C-alpha positions in Angstrom: -16.1 -15.3 15.3 -15.0 -13.7 19.0 -12.8 -10.8 17.7 -9.7 -9.8 20.6 -8.7 -6.1 20.4 -6.1 -5.6 17.6 -3.1 -5.3 18.3 -1.0 -2.6 16.1 2.9 -3.0 15.3 4.6 -0.1 14.4 7.4 -1.7 12.5 10.6 1.0 12.6 12.8 -1.7 11.1 15.7 0.1 10.0 13.9 3.4 9.1 15.7 4.6 12.2 18.9 5.4 9.2 21.0 4.3 11.9 20.7 6.9 14.0 19.4 6.2 18.1 18.4 9.7 18.0 15.7 9.2 15.0 14.8 5.8 16.6 13.7 7.3 20.0 11.8 9.8 17.9 9.8 7.2 15.8 9.0 4.9 19.1 7.9 8.4 20.6 5.7 9.4 18.3 4.8 5.6 17.5 2.8 5.8 20.9 2.2 9.6 21.8 0.9 10.2 18.4 0.2 7.2 17.0 -1.1 5.0 19.6 0.4 1.9 18.7 0.9 -1.2 20.5 4.2 -2.2 19.5 7.2 -0.7 18.1 9.4 -3.4 16.3 13.4 -2.9 15.0 15.4 -5.3 13.6 19.0 -6.8 14.3 21.1 -8.9 11.8 24.7 -10.2 12.3 25.5 -9.6 8.4 29.0 -11.3 8.2 26.3 -14.2 8.8 24.0 -13.6 6.5 25.9 -12.7 3.7 28.5 -14.1 1.6 31.9 -12.3 1.4 30.8 -11.2 -2.5 27.4 -10.1 -1.7 29.1 -8.1 1.4 31.6 -6.2 -1.1 29.2 -5.6 -3.6 27.7 -2.3 -4.4 24.5 -1.9 -3.0 21.4 -2.8 -5.9 20.2 0.6 -5.7 23.1 3.2 -5.1 20.4 6.2 -4.1 19.5 4.4 -1.3 22.8 3.1 0.1 24.9 4.2 3.5 27.6 3.1 2.2 30.1 2.1 0.0 29.4 -1.9 -0.6 26.4 -3.3 0.2 27.8 -4.9 3.7 28.9 -1.3 4.7 25.4 0.0 3.8 23.6 -2.6 6.4 26.6 -2.4 8.9 25.4 1.6 9.2 22.1 0.8 9.7 22.7 -1.8 12.6 22.3 -1.4 16.0 24.1 -3.4 18.6 22.6 -5.2 21.2 23.2 -2.8 23.7 21.4 -0.1 21.8 18.7 -2.6 21.8 18.8 -2.7 25.5 18.2 1.2 25.5 15.3 1.0 23.1 13.8 -1.2 25.1 14.1 1.2 28.0 13.2 3.7 26.1 9.7 2.1 24.9 9.1 1.1 28.5 9.4 4.9 29.5 6.8 5.6 27.0 4.9 3.1 28.0 5.0 0.9 24.3 6.1 -2.5 23.7 9.4 -3.5 22.2 10.3 -6.2 19.7 12.6 -7.0 17.3 13.0 -9.3 13.9 15.7 -11.4 14.2 17.7 -12.3 10.9 20.2 -15.3 12.2 21.3 -17.3 15.1 23.5 -14.9 16.6 21.1 -11.6 16.4 18.3 -14.5 17.9 20.4 -15.1 20.9 20.9 -11.6 21.5 17.9 -10.1 21.3 16.6 -13.3 23.7 18.9 -12.0 26.2 17.1 -8.5 26.1 13.7 -10.7 27.3 11.1 -9.1 24.8 7.8 -10.9 25.0 7.9 -11.5 22.0 10.2 -11.9 18.6 9.9 -11.6 15.0 10.7 -14.4 12.2 10.9 -12.1 9.1 9.8 -14.0 5.7 13.4 -14.3 4.6 14.3 -16.3 7.5 11.5 -18.6 8.4 13.2 -21.3 6.7 16.7 -21.5 8.9 15.1 -23.8 11.3 18.3 -23.7 13.0 17.8 -20.3 14.6 13.6 -21.5 14.9 15.0 -24.5 16.6 16.9 -22.2 19.0 14.4 -19.8 20.1 11.4 -23.2 20.4 14.2 -24.7 23.1 15.5 -21.2 25.4 13.4 -18.5 24.2 10.2 -18.3 26.8 7.9 -15.6 24.9 5.7 -15.6 21.5 7.3 -16.2 18.3 5.7 -14.2 15.3 6.6 -15.8 12.3 5.6 -14.1 9.1 4.7 -16.2 5.8 5.6 -14.1 2.4 7.3 -15.7 -0.3 6.9 -19.3 1.5 5.2 -22.3 0.2 2.5 -24.1 2.2 4.5 -27.2 2.7 7.0 -24.7 4.7 4.5 -22.7 6.5 3.3 -26.5 7.8 7.1 -27.1 8.5 7.1 -23.9 10.6 4.6 -24.9 12.4 5.2 -28.5 13.4 8.6 -27.3 14.3 7.0 -25.7 17.2 4.6 -28.5 17.9 7.3 -31.1 18.8 9.0 -28.6 21.2 5.5 -28.1 22.5 5.6 -24.3 21.8 2.7 -24.1 18.8 0.8 -22.1 21.4 3.0 -19.4 21.5 3.2 -18.9 17.9 1.6 -16.5 15.6 1.4 -16.9 12.1 1.3 -14.1 9.8 -0.6 -13.9 6.2 2.1 -11.7 4.2 3.3 -11.1 0.3 6.9 -9.9 0.2 7.1 -7.0 -1.7 7.7 -2.9 -1.4 5.0 -1.7 -2.2 3.1 -4.9 -2.8 0.0 -4.2 -5.6 -3.8 -4.6 -3.7 -4.3 -7.4 -6.2 -1.1 -8.9 -5.3 -2.0 -9.0 -1.4 -4.1 -12.0 -1.1 -6.2 -11.2 1.9 -8.0 -14.3 1.6 -5.1 -16.5 2.8 -6.0 -15.4 6.4 -9.0 -17.7 6.1 -6.5 -20.4 5.3 -4.3 -20.1 7.6 -7.1 -19.7 10.0 -8.9 -22.7 8.8 -5.4 -24.6 8.9 -3.7 -23.5 12.2 -6.0 -21.4 13.9 -6.5 -24.5 16.6 -3.0 -25.1 16.8 -1.2 -21.7 16.7 -2.0 -18.8 19.7 -3.1 -16.8 16.7 -2.9 -15.6 12.9 -1.4 -12.2 12.1 -0.9 -10.1 8.8 1.9 -8.0 7.9 1.4 -5.7 5.0 3.4 -4.1 2.3 0.9 -2.0 0.6 -0.4 1.7 0.1 -3.0 2.6 3.1 -5.1 1.5 5.1 -8.3 -0.1 4.3 -6.4 -3.2 3.3 -5.7 -3.7 7.2 -9.0 -2.9 8.5 -10.6 -6.5 6.5 -7.3 -8.0 7.3 -8.3 -7.5 11.1 -12.6 -8.6 10.0 -11.2 -11.6 8.4 -9.3 -12.6 11.5 -5.9 -11.3 12.2 -5.2 -10.3 15.5 -1.7 -8.5 14.8 -1.7 -6.1 12.4 2.1 -4.7 11.3 3.0 -1.9 9.2 6.2 -0.6 8.5 6.6 3.0 9.9 8.6 6.3 9.3 8.3 10.1 10.4 8.9 10.5 6.3 7.8 8.4 3.4 10.6 10.7 1.2 13.6 9.3 3.3 16.9 7.7 1.7 16.0 3.6 1.8 13.9 0.8 0.4 11.4 0.6 3.3 10.4 4.2 3.7 8.2 3.9 0.6 6.0 1.2 1.7 5.9 2.7 5.5 2.9 4.5 6.7 3.9 8.1 8.4 2.3 9.3 11.6 -0.8 10.4 10.4 -1.0 7.3 8.9 -0.5 5.0 12.1 -2.7 7.0 13.6 -5.8 6.6 11.4 -4.8 2.8 11.6 -5.4 2.3 15.2 -8.7 4.5 15.6 -9.9 2.5 12.8 -8.9 -0.6 14.0 -10.3 0.0 17.3 -13.8 1.2 15.8 -13.9 -1.8 13.5 -13.2 -3.4 16.9 -16.1 -1.8 18.6 -18.2 -2.6 15.6 -17.8 -6.3 15.4 -20.5 -7.7 17.3 -24.6 -9.0 16.9 -27.5 -7.0 18.5 -28.0 -8.2 22.1 -31.7 -7.2 21.5 -34.1 -6.6 18.4 -34.2 -3.1 18.9 -31.4 -1.9 20.2 -31.9 1.5 23.1 -31.0 3.7 20.5 -33.5 3.1 17.9 -36.5 2.9 20.0 -36.6 6.8 19.2 -36.2 6.1 15.7 -38.7 3.8 15.7 -41.1 5.6 17.5 -40.6 8.8 15.1 -40.0 7.1 11.7 -41.3 3.8 11.3 -44.3 3.1 9.3 -47.7 2.7 11.0 -50.6 1.5 9.0 -53.4 3.6 9.2 -56.4 2.2 11.6 
């Protein structure tokens, strides 16, 4: 396998708690301390996504709520497209790439207007064919799609949609298990091999979106062929919110990037039978039969 340098996406999502200053700090720390390649936010039009009943219902876990209803909670955590434009400029200032997930067509149009290099479709929305068709026809960048809680036939339909629009070579498909956090036995890393076997020649790349604990699994995912490694990221895992517990803190992000870079350097064959570094040791240590 010809390994490419891993690309690490620090997924901020809504871990900014609806606060632009926290969002900027997350960007800054992801780049200057964590050395990530990309930060990813999310954009939702909640009145398009939720029924009136869902919008007005209480948050299912009140301890994590930022509003009196689930709709109010989601609106509190939402940034406008103008704020996303500010965050994109913030990313450019720190030298890290901006991206965002989009959850429905209105948000897809808004984020596409900012012209990021990549847009992400989360697992929850990868059956929104209207949105993906619009992106295939109108957005010129990469389209990254997670495949959590998605059948194999549904994944096939996604790839075929982009092939139909001659955009499959801009498509990145992610192995993913949707859960917060996901126990190791449910991570199902070998799905990366299945995605590679079926789609590697048809799409641009394969990625991995993890919601597990620790960073060992991500190294294995990269070794199995995932070029993009995406992890939720926060400044404090004890903060209020559903995603923080399955997120990496800055030190975890830094170690993840460090270990992935080390793995990239190590994933090769010896270019000769005895490397230069081995010659001194061979002369010193190698067994010699007494003449």
